[in-house]
DSSP file (Angstrom, degrees, kcal/mol; ACC not computed):
  #  RESIDUE AA STRUCTURE BP1 BP2  ACC     N-H-->O    O-->H-N    N-H-->O    O-->H-N    TCO  KAPPA ALPHA  PHI   PSI    X-CA   Y-CA   Z-CA
    1    1 A X     >        0   0    0      0, 0.0     4,-2.1     0, 0.0     5,-0.2   0.000 360.0 360.0 360.0 -37.7  -18.8   19.9    0.8
    2    2 A X  H  >  +     0   0    0      1,-0.2     4,-2.7     2,-0.2     5,-0.2   0.855 360.0  56.3 -64.1 -35.2  -15.8   21.4    2.6
    3    3 A X  H  > S+     0   0    0      2,-0.2     4,-2.2     1,-0.2    -1,-0.2   0.920 108.3  47.3 -62.6 -43.2  -15.8   18.4    5.0
    4    4 A X  H  > S+     0   0    0      2,-0.2     4,-2.4     1,-0.2    -2,-0.2   0.906 112.6  48.5 -65.3 -42.3  -15.5   16.0    2.1
    5    5 A X  H  X S+     0   0    0     -4,-2.1     4,-2.5     2,-0.2    -2,-0.2   0.913 111.7  49.4 -65.0 -42.0  -12.7   17.9    0.5
    6    6 A X  H  X S+     0   0    0     -4,-2.7     4,-2.7     2,-0.2    -2,-0.2   0.881 109.6  52.4 -64.7 -37.3  -10.9   18.1    3.8
    7    7 A X  H  X S+     0   0    0     -4,-2.2     4,-2.8     2,-0.2     5,-0.3   0.945 110.6  47.8 -60.5 -47.7  -11.3   14.4    4.3
    8    8 A X  H  X S+     0   0    0     -4,-2.4     4,-2.2     1,-0.2    -2,-0.2   0.905 113.0  48.2 -60.7 -42.2   -9.8   13.8    0.8
    9    9 A X  H  X S+     0   0    0     -4,-2.5     4,-2.1     2,-0.2    -1,-0.2   0.915 113.4  47.4 -64.5 -42.9   -6.9   16.1    1.6
   10   10 A X  H  X S+     0   0    0     -4,-2.7     4,-2.4     2,-0.2    -2,-0.2   0.950 114.5  44.3 -65.6 -49.5   -6.2   14.5    4.9
   11   11 A X  H  X S+     0   0    0     -4,-2.8     4,-2.7     1,-0.2    -1,-0.2   0.898 114.2  50.4 -64.0 -40.3   -6.3   10.9    3.7
   12   12 A X  H  X S+     0   0    0     -4,-2.2     4,-2.4    -5,-0.3    -1,-0.2   0.885 110.4  50.0 -65.5 -37.7   -4.3   11.7    0.6
   13   13 A X  H  X S+     0   0    0     -4,-2.1     4,-2.5     2,-0.2    -2,-0.2   0.905 111.5  48.4 -66.2 -41.1   -1.7   13.4    2.8
   14   14 A X  H  X S+     0   0    0     -4,-2.4     4,-2.8     2,-0.2    -2,-0.2   0.928 112.3  49.0 -63.5 -44.4   -1.5   10.4    5.1
   15   15 A X  H  X S+     0   0    0     -4,-2.7     4,-2.2     1,-0.2    53,-0.4   0.910 112.2  48.4 -60.9 -42.8   -1.2    8.1    2.1
   16   16 A X  H  X S+     0   0    0     -4,-2.4     4,-2.1     2,-0.2    -1,-0.2   0.917 112.3  48.7 -63.8 -43.5    1.6   10.3    0.7
   17   17 A X  H  X S+     0   0    0     -4,-2.5     4,-2.5     1,-0.2    -2,-0.2   0.920 111.4  49.0 -63.6 -44.1    3.4   10.4    4.0
   18   18 A X  H  X S+     0   0    0     -4,-2.8     4,-2.8     1,-0.2    -1,-0.2   0.880 109.8  52.3 -64.6 -37.2    3.2    6.6    4.4
   19   19 A X  H  X S+     0   0    0     -4,-2.2     4,-2.0    -5,-0.2    -1,-0.2   0.897 110.1  48.9 -64.9 -39.0    4.5    6.1    0.9
   20   20 A X  H  X S+     0   0    0     -4,-2.1     4,-0.8     2,-0.2    -2,-0.2   0.917 112.9  46.9 -65.6 -43.2    7.5    8.3    1.7
   21   21 A X  H >X S+     0   0    0     -4,-2.5     3,-0.9     1,-0.2     4,-0.5   0.928 113.3  49.2 -62.9 -44.6    8.1    6.4    4.9
   22   22 A X  H >< S+     0   0    0     -4,-2.8     3,-1.3     1,-0.2     4,-0.5   0.835 101.1  64.2 -64.9 -32.1    7.8    3.1    3.1
   23   23 A X  H >X S+     0   0    0     -4,-2.0     3,-1.0     1,-0.3     4,-0.7   0.781  90.9  65.6 -65.4 -24.2   10.2    4.3    0.4
   24   24 A X  H XX S+     0   0    0     -3,-0.9     4,-1.5    -4,-0.8     3,-0.5   0.817  89.2  68.2 -63.4 -29.3   13.0    4.5    3.0
   25   25 A X  H <X S+     0   0    0     -3,-1.3     4,-2.8    -4,-0.5    -1,-0.2   0.800  89.3  63.4 -61.9 -28.1   12.7    0.7    3.2
   26   26 A X  H <> S+     0   0    0     -3,-1.0     4,-2.6    -4,-0.5    -1,-0.2   0.920 102.4  48.8 -62.1 -42.4   14.1    0.4   -0.3
   27   27 A X  H <X S+     0   0    0     -4,-0.7     4,-2.2    -3,-0.5    -1,-0.2   0.887 111.6  49.0 -65.6 -38.1   17.3    2.0    0.8
   28   28 A X  H  X S+     0   0    0     -4,-1.5     4,-2.7     2,-0.2    -2,-0.2   0.921 111.1  50.3 -65.7 -43.1   17.5   -0.4    3.8
   29   29 A X  H  X S+     0   0    0     -4,-2.8     4,-2.8     1,-0.2     5,-0.3   0.917 110.9  48.9 -61.1 -43.2   16.8   -3.4    1.5
   30   30 A X  H  X S+     0   0    0     -4,-2.6     4,-2.7     1,-0.2    -1,-0.2   0.916 112.5  48.3 -63.3 -42.6   19.6   -2.3   -0.9
   31   31 A X  H  X S+     0   0    0     -4,-2.2     4,-2.6     2,-0.2    -2,-0.2   0.917 113.0  47.7 -63.7 -42.9   22.0   -1.9    2.0
   32   32 A X  H  X S+     0   0    0     -4,-2.7     4,-2.3     2,-0.2    -2,-0.2   0.933 115.3  44.0 -65.1 -46.1   21.1   -5.3    3.5
   33   33 A X  H  X S+     0   0    0     -4,-2.8     4,-2.5     2,-0.2    -2,-0.2   0.893 113.1  52.2 -67.3 -38.7   21.4   -7.1    0.1
   34   34 A X  H  X S+     0   0    0     -4,-2.7     4,-2.3    -5,-0.3    -2,-0.2   0.917 109.7  49.2 -60.9 -43.3   24.6   -5.2   -0.7
   35   35 A X  H  X S+     0   0    0     -4,-2.6     4,-2.8     1,-0.2     5,-0.3   0.925 110.5  51.0 -60.2 -44.9   26.1   -6.3    2.7
   36   36 A X  H  X S+     0   0    0     -4,-2.3     4,-2.3     1,-0.2     5,-0.3   0.908 109.7  49.8 -60.8 -42.8   25.0   -9.9    2.0
   37   37 A X  H  X S+     0   0    0     -4,-2.5     4,-2.5     2,-0.2     5,-0.4   0.928 112.9  47.0 -62.4 -45.1   26.7   -9.8   -1.5
   38   38 A X  H  X>S+     0   0    0     -4,-2.3     4,-2.2     1,-0.2     5,-0.9   0.952 116.5  41.4 -63.9 -50.2   30.0   -8.4    0.0
   39   39 A X  H  <5S+     0   0    0     -4,-2.8     6,-3.1     3,-0.2     4,-0.4   0.837 118.4  47.4 -70.4 -29.6   30.2  -10.8    2.9
   40   40 A X  H  <5S+     0   0    0     -4,-2.3     4,-0.4    -5,-0.3     6,-0.2   0.948 124.5  26.1 -74.3 -48.6   29.1  -13.8    0.8
   41   41 A X  H  <5S+     0   0    0     -4,-2.5    -3,-0.2    -5,-0.3    -2,-0.2   0.733 130.3  35.5 -94.5 -23.4   31.4  -13.4   -2.2
   42   42 A X  T  <5S+     0   0    0     -4,-2.2    -3,-0.2    -5,-0.4    -2,-0.1   0.770 133.4  23.2 -99.1 -29.4   34.3  -11.4   -0.9
   43   43 A X  S   <S-     0   0    0     -5,-0.9    -3,-0.2    -4,-0.4    -2,-0.1   0.392  93.2-129.5-116.3   0.8   34.7  -13.0    2.6
   44   44 A X  S    S+     0   0    0     -4,-0.4    -4,-0.2    -6,-0.3    -3,-0.1   0.888  72.8 119.5  50.2  44.9   32.9  -16.3    2.0
   45   45 A X        -     0   0    0     -6,-3.1    -5,-0.1    -9,-0.1    -1,-0.1  -0.570  45.4-169.6-137.6  70.5   30.8  -15.7    5.1
   46   46 A X        -     0   0    0     -6,-0.2     2,-0.2    -2,-0.1   -10,-0.1  -0.232  18.0-126.4 -63.5 151.9   27.1  -15.6    4.1
   47   47 A X        -     0   0    0    -11,-0.1     4,-0.2     1,-0.1    -1,-0.1  -0.550   2.5-143.8 -93.0 162.5   24.5  -14.4    6.7
   48   48 A X  S    S+     0   0    0     -2,-0.2    82,-0.4     2,-0.1     4,-0.1   0.445  97.0  41.6 -98.9  -2.4   21.4  -16.3    7.8
   49   49 A X  S  > S+     0   0    0     81,-0.1     4,-2.5     3,-0.1     5,-0.2   0.675  87.9  81.2-118.0 -22.7   19.4  -13.1    8.1
   50   50 A X  H  > S+     0   0    0      1,-0.2     4,-2.3     2,-0.2     5,-0.2   0.923  96.6  40.6 -63.9 -51.8   20.0  -10.7    5.2
   51   51 A X  H  > S+     0   0    0      1,-0.2     4,-2.0     2,-0.2    -1,-0.2   0.895 116.7  50.6 -66.6 -37.9   17.9  -12.1    2.4
   52   52 A X  H  > S+     0   0    0      2,-0.2     4,-2.5     1,-0.2    -1,-0.2   0.900 109.9  50.7 -66.1 -39.5   15.0  -12.9    4.8
   53   53 A X  H  X S+     0   0    0     -4,-2.5     4,-2.1     2,-0.2    -2,-0.2   0.911 108.7  52.0 -63.3 -41.7   15.1   -9.3    6.2
   54   54 A X  H  X S+     0   0    0     -4,-2.3     4,-1.4    -5,-0.2    -1,-0.2   0.907 111.2  47.3 -61.1 -41.2   15.0   -7.9    2.7
   55   55 A X  H  X S+     0   0    0     -4,-2.0     4,-1.1     1,-0.2    -2,-0.2   0.916 111.4  50.6 -66.0 -42.9   11.9  -10.0    1.9
   56   56 A X  H  X S+     0   0    0     -4,-2.5     4,-0.8     1,-0.2    -2,-0.2   0.831 111.4  48.7 -65.5 -31.8   10.3   -9.0    5.2
   57   57 A X  H  X S+     0   0    0     -4,-2.1     4,-1.6     1,-0.2    -1,-0.2   0.767 101.3  64.4 -77.7 -25.7   10.9   -5.3    4.4
   58   58 A X  H  X S+     0   0    0     -4,-1.4     4,-2.8    -5,-0.2     5,-0.2   0.855  94.1  61.9 -67.4 -33.3    9.6   -5.6    0.9
   59   59 A X  H  X S+     0   0    0     -4,-1.1     4,-2.8     2,-0.2     5,-0.2   0.964 107.2  40.3 -58.2 -57.3    6.0   -6.4    2.1
   60   60 A X  H  X S+     0   0    0     -4,-0.8     4,-2.6     1,-0.2     5,-0.3   0.881 114.9  54.5 -61.0 -36.8    5.5   -3.1    4.0
   61   61 A X  H  X S+     0   0    0     -4,-1.6     4,-1.1     1,-0.2    -1,-0.2   0.960 113.9  40.7 -58.4 -50.8    7.1   -1.2    1.2
   62   62 A X  H  X S+     0   0    0     -4,-2.8     4,-0.8     1,-0.2    -2,-0.2   0.909 118.3  46.2 -64.9 -44.4    4.8   -2.7   -1.4
   63   63 A X  H  X S+     0   0    0     -4,-2.8     4,-0.5    -5,-0.2     3,-0.4   0.895 113.7  45.5 -71.0 -41.8    1.7   -2.5    0.8
   64   64 A X  H  < S+     0   0    0     -4,-2.6     4,-0.5    -5,-0.2    -1,-0.2   0.649 107.7  57.9 -81.9 -13.1    2.0    1.1    2.1
   65   65 A X  H  X S+     0   0    0     -4,-1.1     4,-2.1    -5,-0.3    -1,-0.2   0.737  90.6  77.5 -80.8 -22.9    2.9    2.5   -1.4
   66   66 A X  H  X S+     0   0    0     -4,-0.8     4,-2.2    -3,-0.4     5,-0.2   0.893  88.5  50.4 -57.2 -49.9   -0.4    1.2   -2.8
   67   67 A X  H  X S+     0   0    0     -4,-0.5     4,-1.6     1,-0.2    -1,-0.2   0.895 112.7  47.4 -60.0 -38.6   -2.8    3.8   -1.5
   68   68 A X  H  > S+     0   0    0     -4,-0.5     4,-2.2   -53,-0.4    -1,-0.2   0.896 110.2  52.8 -68.0 -38.3   -0.6    6.7   -2.7
   69   69 A X  H  X>S+     0   0    0     -4,-2.1     5,-2.8     1,-0.2     4,-0.6   0.850 104.1  57.3 -64.0 -33.2   -0.3    5.0   -6.1
   70   70 A X  H ><5S+     0   0    0     -4,-2.2     3,-0.6     3,-0.2    -1,-0.2   0.922 108.9  45.9 -61.1 -42.8   -4.1    4.8   -6.2
   71   71 A X  H 3<5S+     0   0    0     -4,-1.6    -2,-0.2     1,-0.2    -1,-0.2   0.894 116.9  42.6 -67.4 -39.9   -4.3    8.5   -5.8
   72   72 A X  H 3<5S-     0   0    0     -4,-2.2    -1,-0.2    -5,-0.1    -2,-0.2   0.416 109.2-120.5 -88.4   3.3   -1.6    9.3   -8.4
   73   73 A X  T <<5 +     0   0    0     -4,-0.6    -3,-0.2    -3,-0.6    -4,-0.1   0.885  65.9 143.9  58.1  40.7   -3.0    6.6  -10.9
   74   74 A X      < +     0   0    0     -5,-2.8    -4,-0.2    -6,-0.1    -5,-0.1   0.517  33.0 101.8 -88.8  -6.5    0.4    4.9  -10.7
   75   75 A X  S    S-     0   0    0     -6,-0.6     2,-0.3     1,-0.1    -9,-0.0  -0.408  86.9 -95.5 -74.4 155.3   -1.0    1.3  -10.9
   76   76 A X        +     0   0    0     -2,-0.1     2,-0.3     2,-0.0    -1,-0.1  -0.551  60.8 156.3 -68.9 129.6   -0.8   -0.6  -14.1
   77   77 A X        -     0   0    0     -2,-0.3     2,-0.8    -4,-0.1     0, 0.0  -0.967  49.4-107.1-150.0 166.4   -4.1   -0.2  -16.0
   78   78 A X        +     0   0    0     -2,-0.3     4,-0.3     1,-0.1     3,-0.3  -0.879  34.3 176.9 -98.3 112.2   -5.6   -0.3  -19.4
   79   79 A X     >  +     0   0    0     -2,-0.8     4,-1.3     1,-0.2     5,-0.1   0.022  41.5 114.5-107.4  25.6   -6.3    3.3  -20.3
   80   80 A X  T  4 S+     0   0    0      2,-0.1     4,-0.2     1,-0.1    -1,-0.2   0.940  91.5  20.4 -64.8 -48.2   -7.6    2.7  -23.9
   81   81 A X  T >> S+     0   0    0     -3,-0.3     3,-1.3     2,-0.1     4,-0.6   0.885 118.9  60.2 -88.1 -42.9  -11.2    3.9  -23.2
   82   82 A X  G >4 S+     0   0    0     -4,-0.3     3,-1.1     1,-0.3    -2,-0.1   0.860 101.8  54.1 -57.5 -39.7  -10.8    5.9  -20.1
   83   83 A X  G 3< S+     0   0    0     -4,-1.3    -1,-0.3     1,-0.2    -2,-0.1   0.727 106.1  53.5 -70.0 -20.4   -8.4    8.4  -21.7
   84   84 A X  G <4 S+     0   0    0     -3,-1.3    -1,-0.2    -4,-0.2    -2,-0.2   0.542  91.2  96.2 -90.3  -7.7  -10.9    9.1  -24.5
   85   85 A X  S << S-     0   0    0     -3,-1.1     2,-0.1    -4,-0.6    -3,-0.0  -0.449  82.9-106.0 -80.7 154.9  -13.7   10.0  -22.1
   86   86 A X     >  -     0   0    0     -2,-0.1     4,-3.1     1,-0.1     5,-0.3  -0.384  37.5-105.5 -68.8 158.6  -14.6   13.5  -21.1
   87   87 A X  H  > S+     0   0    0      1,-0.2     4,-2.1     2,-0.2     5,-0.1   0.873 122.1  50.5 -55.7 -37.3  -13.6   14.5  -17.6
   88   88 A X  H  > S+     0   0    0      2,-0.2     4,-1.8     1,-0.2    -1,-0.2   0.923 113.3  43.7 -67.8 -43.2  -17.3   14.2  -16.5
   89   89 A X  H  > S+     0   0    0      2,-0.2     4,-2.5     1,-0.2    -2,-0.2   0.893 112.6  52.6 -69.9 -38.7  -17.8   10.8  -18.0
   90   90 A X  H  X S+     0   0    0     -4,-3.1     4,-2.6     1,-0.2    -1,-0.2   0.895 108.5  51.6 -62.3 -39.1  -14.4    9.6  -16.7
   91   91 A X  H  X S+     0   0    0     -4,-2.1     4,-1.6    -5,-0.3    72,-0.3   0.883 108.6  51.1 -63.2 -38.3  -15.5   10.8  -13.2
   92   92 A X  H  < S+     0   0    0     -4,-1.8     4,-0.5     2,-0.2    -2,-0.2   0.917 111.0  47.2 -65.4 -43.3  -18.7    8.8  -13.6
   93   93 A X  H >X S+     0   0    0     -4,-2.5     4,-1.9     1,-0.2     3,-1.4   0.915 110.9  52.5 -63.0 -42.4  -16.8    5.6  -14.5
   94   94 A X  H 3X S+     0   0    0     -4,-2.6     4,-2.5     1,-0.3     5,-0.4   0.812  97.7  66.0 -64.0 -29.6  -14.5    6.2  -11.6
   95   95 A X  H 3< S+     0   0    0     -4,-1.6    -1,-0.3    64,-0.2     4,-0.3   0.699 109.3  39.8 -65.1 -17.3  -17.5    6.5   -9.3
   96   96 A X  H <> S+     0   0    0     -3,-1.4     4,-0.9    -4,-0.5    -2,-0.2   0.813 117.0  46.2 -94.7 -40.7  -18.1    2.8  -10.1
   97   97 A X  H  X S+     0   0    0     -4,-1.9     4,-1.6     1,-0.2     3,-0.3   0.893 106.5  55.3 -76.5 -39.5  -14.5    1.5  -10.1
   98   98 A X  H  X S+     0   0    0     -4,-2.5     4,-2.0     1,-0.2    -1,-0.2   0.894 104.5  53.7 -64.3 -38.7  -13.2    3.1   -6.9
   99   99 A X  H  > S+     0   0    0     -5,-0.4     4,-2.4    -4,-0.3    -1,-0.2   0.843 104.2  57.5 -62.7 -29.3  -16.0    1.6   -4.8
  100  100 A X  H  X S+     0   0    0     -4,-0.9     4,-2.3    -3,-0.3    -1,-0.2   0.907 105.8  49.1 -64.2 -40.0  -15.0   -1.8   -6.2
  101  101 A X  H  X S+     0   0    0     -4,-1.6     4,-2.3     1,-0.2    -2,-0.2   0.897 110.0  52.1 -63.4 -39.3  -11.5   -1.2   -4.8
  102  102 A X  H  X S+     0   0    0     -4,-2.0     4,-2.3     2,-0.2    -2,-0.2   0.907 108.8  50.0 -62.9 -41.8  -13.1   -0.3   -1.5
  103  103 A X  H  X S+     0   0    0     -4,-2.4     4,-2.1     2,-0.2    -2,-0.2   0.926 110.9  48.4 -64.0 -44.7  -15.1   -3.5   -1.4
  104  104 A X  H  X S+     0   0    0     -4,-2.3     4,-2.3     1,-0.2    -1,-0.2   0.894 110.3  53.0 -61.9 -38.9  -12.1   -5.6   -2.1
  105  105 A X  H  X S+     0   0    0     -4,-2.3     4,-2.6     2,-0.2    -2,-0.2   0.912 107.1  51.2 -62.5 -42.9  -10.2   -3.7    0.6
  106  106 A X  H  X S+     0   0    0     -4,-2.3     4,-2.8     2,-0.2    -1,-0.2   0.910 109.8  50.5 -61.0 -42.1  -13.0   -4.5    3.1
  107  107 A X  H  X S+     0   0    0     -4,-2.1     4,-2.2     1,-0.2    -2,-0.2   0.927 111.4  47.5 -62.3 -44.8  -12.8   -8.2    2.2
  108  108 A X  H  X S+     0   0    0     -4,-2.3     4,-2.4     2,-0.2     5,-0.2   0.892 113.0  48.7 -64.4 -39.2   -9.0   -8.2    2.7
  109  109 A X  H  X S+     0   0    0     -4,-2.6     4,-2.2     2,-0.2    -2,-0.2   0.949 111.4  50.0 -63.4 -47.9   -9.3   -6.4    6.0
  110  110 A X  H  X S+     0   0    0     -4,-2.8     4,-0.6     1,-0.2    -2,-0.2   0.873 117.6  40.1 -58.6 -39.6  -12.0   -8.9    7.2
  111  111 A X  H  X S+     0   0    0     -4,-2.2     4,-0.6    -5,-0.2    -1,-0.2   0.814 118.0  45.6 -81.1 -31.0   -9.9  -11.8    6.2
  112  112 A X  H  X S+     0   0    0     -4,-2.4     4,-2.7    -5,-0.2     5,-0.2   0.755  96.0  70.6 -89.9 -24.3   -6.5  -10.5    7.4
  113  113 A X  H  X S+     0   0    0     -4,-2.2     4,-2.7     1,-0.2     5,-0.2   0.944 100.8  45.9 -60.8 -48.9   -7.4   -9.1   10.9
  114  114 A X  H  X S+     0   0    0     -4,-0.6     4,-2.5     1,-0.2    -1,-0.2   0.887 113.8  50.3 -61.6 -35.7   -7.9  -12.6   12.5
  115  115 A X  H  X S+     0   0    0     -4,-0.6     4,-2.3     2,-0.2    -1,-0.2   0.922 112.4  46.5 -66.3 -42.8   -4.7  -13.9   10.9
  116  116 A X  H  X S+     0   0    0     -4,-2.7     4,-2.2     2,-0.2    -2,-0.2   0.906 113.4  48.5 -65.8 -41.7   -2.8  -10.9   12.2
  117  117 A X  H  X S+     0   0    0     -4,-2.7     4,-2.9    -5,-0.2     5,-0.2   0.917 112.1  49.0 -64.7 -42.7   -4.3  -11.2   15.7
  118  118 A X  H  X S+     0   0    0     -4,-2.5     4,-2.1    -5,-0.2    -2,-0.2   0.905 110.4  51.0 -63.3 -41.3   -3.5  -14.9   15.8
  119  119 A X  H  X>S+     0   0    0     -4,-2.3     5,-2.5     2,-0.2     4,-0.6   0.896 113.3  45.9 -62.8 -39.9    0.1  -14.3   14.6
  120  120 A X  H ><5S+     0   0    0     -4,-2.2     3,-0.8     3,-0.2    -2,-0.2   0.943 112.9  48.7 -66.9 -48.3    0.5  -11.7   17.4
  121  121 A X  H 3<5S+     0   0    0     -4,-2.9    -2,-0.2     1,-0.3    -1,-0.2   0.840 117.0  41.9 -63.2 -33.3   -1.1  -13.9   20.1
  122  122 A X  H 3<5S-     0   0    0     -4,-2.1    -1,-0.3    -5,-0.2    -2,-0.2   0.525 106.0-125.5 -91.0  -5.6    1.0  -16.9   19.2
  123  123 A X  T <<5 -     0   0    0     -3,-0.8    -3,-0.2    -4,-0.6    -4,-0.1   0.908  36.7-153.6  62.9  41.6    4.2  -14.9   18.7
  124  124 A X      < -     0   0    0     -5,-2.5    10,-2.2    -6,-0.2    11,-1.0  -0.146  16.6-174.8 -56.3 136.4    4.6  -16.3   15.2
  125  125 A X  B     -A  133   0A   0      8,-0.3     8,-0.2     9,-0.2     7,-0.1  -0.691  37.5-105.5-122.7 178.6    8.1  -16.5   13.8
  126  126 A X        -     0   0    0      6,-1.6     7,-0.1    -2,-0.2     3,-0.1   0.619  39.6-133.4 -85.3 -12.3    9.4  -17.5   10.4
  127  127 A X        +     0   0    0      1,-0.2     2,-0.2     5,-0.2    -1,-0.0   0.815  64.3 123.1  62.4  32.6   10.8  -21.0   11.5
  128  128 A X  S    S-     0   0    0      4,-0.1    -1,-0.2     1,-0.0    -2,-0.1  -0.515  84.0 -89.3-107.6-177.5   14.1  -20.4    9.7
  129  129 A X  S    S+     0   0    0      1,-0.2   -80,-0.1    -2,-0.2   -81,-0.1   0.871 132.8  40.3 -61.7 -36.2   17.6  -20.4   11.1
  130  130 A X  S    S-     0   0    0    -82,-0.4    -1,-0.2    -4,-0.0   -81,-0.1   0.901  91.0-167.3 -78.1 -42.8   17.3  -16.7   11.9
  131  131 A X        -     0   0    0      1,-0.1     2,-0.1    -6,-0.0     3,-0.1   0.899   9.9-178.6  61.0  52.4   13.6  -17.1   13.1
  132  132 A X        -     0   0    0      1,-0.1    -6,-1.6    -7,-0.1     2,-0.2  -0.382  37.3 -93.2 -75.9 160.5   12.4  -13.4   13.3
  133  133 A X  B     -A  125   0A   0     -8,-0.2    -8,-0.3     1,-0.1     4,-0.2  -0.545  35.8-173.7 -69.1 134.5    9.0  -12.5   14.4
  134  134 A X     >  +     0   0    0    -10,-2.2     4,-2.0    -2,-0.2     3,-0.4   0.464  62.5  91.8-108.9  -4.5    6.6  -12.2   11.5
  135  135 A X  H  > S+     0   0    0    -11,-1.0     4,-1.7   -16,-0.2   -15,-0.2   0.855  81.8  57.8 -62.5 -32.8    3.5  -10.9   13.3
  136  136 A X  H  > S+     0   0    0      1,-0.2     4,-0.9     2,-0.2    -1,-0.2   0.908 107.7  47.8 -62.8 -36.3    4.5   -7.3   12.7
  137  137 A X  H  > S+     0   0    0     -3,-0.4     4,-0.8     1,-0.2     3,-0.4   0.885 109.7  52.3 -68.7 -37.4    4.6   -7.9    9.0
  138  138 A X  H  X S+     0   0    0     -4,-2.0     4,-0.7     1,-0.2     3,-0.3   0.791 104.4  57.1 -69.3 -25.9    1.2   -9.6    9.2
  139  139 A X  H  X S+     0   0    0     -4,-1.7     4,-1.4     1,-0.2    -1,-0.2   0.772  96.6  65.2 -71.5 -25.8   -0.2   -6.6   11.1
  140  140 A X  H  X S+     0   0    0     -4,-0.9     4,-3.2    -3,-0.4     5,-0.3   0.851  90.9  65.9 -63.2 -34.8    0.9   -4.5    8.1
  141  141 A X  H  X S+     0   0    0     -4,-0.8     4,-2.2    -3,-0.3     5,-0.2   0.953 106.3  36.0 -60.7 -56.9   -1.7   -6.2    5.8
  142  142 A X  H  X S+     0   0    0     -4,-0.7     4,-2.0     1,-0.2    -1,-0.2   0.881 118.3  53.6 -65.7 -32.9   -4.9   -5.0    7.5
  143  143 A X  H  X S+     0   0    0     -4,-1.4     4,-2.0     2,-0.2    -2,-0.2   0.928 110.9  45.3 -64.6 -43.6   -3.4   -1.6    8.2
  144  144 A X  H  X S+     0   0    0     -4,-3.2     4,-2.3     1,-0.2    -1,-0.2   0.888 113.2  49.7 -68.2 -38.2   -2.4   -1.1    4.6
  145  145 A X  H  X S+     0   0    0     -4,-2.2     4,-2.4    -5,-0.3    -1,-0.2   0.826 107.7  55.0 -71.5 -28.8   -5.8   -2.3    3.3
  146  146 A X  H  X S+     0   0    0     -4,-2.0     4,-2.5     2,-0.2    -2,-0.2   0.932 110.0  46.1 -64.4 -44.6   -7.5    0.1    5.8
  147  147 A X  H  X S+     0   0    0     -4,-2.0     4,-2.3     2,-0.2    -2,-0.2   0.885 112.2  51.2 -64.7 -37.8   -5.5    3.0    4.3
  148  148 A X  H  X S+     0   0    0     -4,-2.3     4,-2.6     2,-0.2    -2,-0.2   0.897 109.6  51.0 -64.8 -39.6   -6.3    1.7    0.8
  149  149 A X  H  X S+     0   0    0     -4,-2.4     4,-2.2     2,-0.2    -2,-0.2   0.944 111.4  46.6 -60.7 -48.9  -10.0    1.6    1.7
  150  150 A X  H  X S+     0   0    0     -4,-2.5     4,-2.0     1,-0.2    -2,-0.2   0.878 113.9  48.4 -62.9 -38.0   -9.9    5.2    3.0
  151  151 A X  H  X S+     0   0    0     -4,-2.3     4,-2.7     2,-0.2    -1,-0.2   0.889 109.1  53.1 -69.7 -38.4   -8.0    6.3   -0.1
  152  152 A X  H  X S+     0   0    0     -4,-2.6     4,-2.0     2,-0.2    -2,-0.2   0.888 109.2  49.7 -63.4 -38.2  -10.5    4.6   -2.4
  153  153 A X  H  X S+     0   0    0     -4,-2.2     4,-2.1     2,-0.2    -1,-0.2   0.909 111.1  49.2 -65.7 -40.9  -13.3    6.4   -0.6
  154  154 A X  H  X S+     0   0    0     -4,-2.0     4,-2.5     1,-0.2    -2,-0.2   0.908 111.0  49.7 -63.4 -41.0  -11.5    9.7   -1.0
  155  155 A X  H  X S+     0   0    0     -4,-2.7     4,-2.6     2,-0.2    -1,-0.2   0.857 108.0  54.1 -67.1 -33.8  -11.0    8.9   -4.7
  156  156 A X  H  X S+     0   0    0     -4,-2.0     4,-2.2     2,-0.2    -1,-0.2   0.919 109.4  48.0 -63.3 -43.3  -14.7    8.1   -5.1
  157  157 A X  H  X S+     0   0    0     -4,-2.1     4,-1.9     2,-0.2    -2,-0.2   0.933 113.0  47.5 -62.2 -46.1  -15.6   11.5   -3.6
  158  158 A X  H  X S+     0   0    0     -4,-2.5     4,-2.1     1,-0.2    10,-0.2   0.886 111.0  51.6 -63.6 -38.6  -13.1   13.2   -5.9
  159  159 A X  H  X S+     0   0    0     -4,-2.6     4,-2.6     2,-0.2    -1,-0.2   0.876 106.5  55.1 -65.0 -36.4  -14.5   11.3   -8.9
  160  160 A X  H  X S+     0   0    0     -4,-2.2     4,-1.4     2,-0.2    -2,-0.2   0.901 107.0  49.4 -62.0 -41.2  -18.0   12.4   -7.9
  161  161 A X  H  <>S+     0   0    0     -4,-1.9     5,-3.1     2,-0.2     3,-0.2   0.918 111.4  49.2 -62.8 -42.5  -16.9   16.0   -8.0
  162  162 A X  H ><5S+     0   0    0     -4,-2.1     3,-1.5     1,-0.2    -2,-0.2   0.889 107.3  54.9 -63.1 -38.4  -15.4   15.4  -11.5
  163  163 A X  H 3<5S+     0   0    0     -4,-2.6    -1,-0.2     1,-0.3    -2,-0.2   0.808 107.6  50.8 -64.6 -28.4  -18.6   13.7  -12.6
  164  164 A X  T 3<5S-     0   0    0     -4,-1.4    -1,-0.3    -3,-0.2    -2,-0.2   0.415 124.8-104.9 -88.1   1.9  -20.5   16.9  -11.5
  165  165 A X  T < 5S+     0   0    0     -3,-1.5     2,-0.5     1,-0.2    -3,-0.2   0.629  84.4 121.1  87.2  13.0  -18.0   19.0  -13.5
  166  166 A X      < -     0   0    0     -5,-3.1     2,-0.7    -6,-0.2    -1,-0.2  -0.951  47.9-156.8-114.1 120.5  -16.1   20.3  -10.5
  167  167 A X        -     0   0    0     -2,-0.5     2,-0.5    -3,-0.1    -8,-0.1  -0.864   8.7-157.9 -98.6 118.2  -12.4   19.6  -10.4
  168  168 A X        -     0   0    0     -2,-0.7     2,-0.5   -10,-0.2    -6,-0.1  -0.844   4.5-149.7 -98.8 124.9  -11.0   19.6   -6.8
  169  169 A X              0   0    0     -2,-0.5  -160,-0.1     1,-0.1    -2,-0.0  -0.799 360.0 360.0 -93.9 131.7   -7.3   20.2   -6.4
  170  170 A X              0   0    0     -2,-0.5    -1,-0.1  -162,-0.1    -2,-0.0   0.426 360.0 360.0 -97.9 360.0   -5.6   18.6   -3.4
């Protein structure tokens, strides 16, 4: 049982750390877009890279925040029934829903790994005037879904403890 709890603590800590790292990207995106606004409207000198960079940074921000949001129940959901259940019954329901998230994560990993490898091998770029490499962003997809899979498994374990009447604090 201690091994399972330590697994949950470790994966949740990794998810939290990745979300914190990803949150830094928001500040970079704001700075890049702010720079673009200033040079475009005050100096009439728009860039060819700023908006594309902001879009490319939004992907990793969004993807790496997901596993931590899964742990904190930060995703949008319909909580009409779940909130009325006892902790044990809610844990039982979660023991069904979290494995579904894990299954979807496995499907996304299975589908995205070949695409990411192909993008890396071909040196894929965006084909715009700036033309940055996009393979690093495509590598984020399977990595983020792997972390989501691991977090979904940790949440399943924690839900199992709740279903048994044991609340584990991380």
